[in-house]
N, C-alpha and C positions, 0 to 999 in steps of 0.2 A: 505622280499620283499613286501609282501602284505600290511604291515603297511605303507611302503613308498608310495605306490600307494594311499592308503586311505588318508594319510597325504597330499599328493599332491592334491587330489580331494578336500579335506576340505579347503586347502589354496586357490584354484581357486574359490571354491564356496564363500568363504569369500570376495575375491577380487570383484567378481560379485555383491555380496550384498552391498559392500561398494560403488561400482559404481552406483548401482540402488538407494541407499540411497542418494547419492550426487545429482543425477538427481532430486529426489523427493524434496530435500532441496532447490535446485536451483529454482524449480518450485514454491514452497511456498514463497521464498524470492521475486520472481518476482511478484506474486500475491499481497503480502503484500505491496510492493513498489507502484504497481498501485493503490491499495486502499488508501495509504497515499497521493498519488498525487491527486486522486479524492477528498478526504476529504479536502485537502489544497485548491484545486480550488473551492470547495463548500464554504469553509470558506471565501475565498477572494471575491467570488460573493456575499455572505451574507453581508460581510462588505460593499461592494460597494452599495448594496441595502439599508443598514442602513444609509449610507451617503446620499443617494437620499432622504430617508424619512426625515432625519434631515434637509436637504436643503429645502424640500417642506414645512416643519413645519415653518422654519424661514420665508419663503416667505409669508405664510398664516398669521403668526404673524405680520410681517411687514405691510401687506396689511390691516389687521384689525386695526392696529394703525393709518393708514392713513385715514380710513373712519370715 
């Protein structure tokens, strides 16, 4: 009987550990997703900034040609 109680406790403990691990994994996945979104937004912002720099260079080059 004692082995059955110990086995039952071990099974319950393993279930709790699995649940805790899943919560931890979910938290990590959420943080990774947020980081990916932030990096993607930064990349798009940088691209938009690069386009503005290119447009400004074209205007300066065009204006230089006119003078």
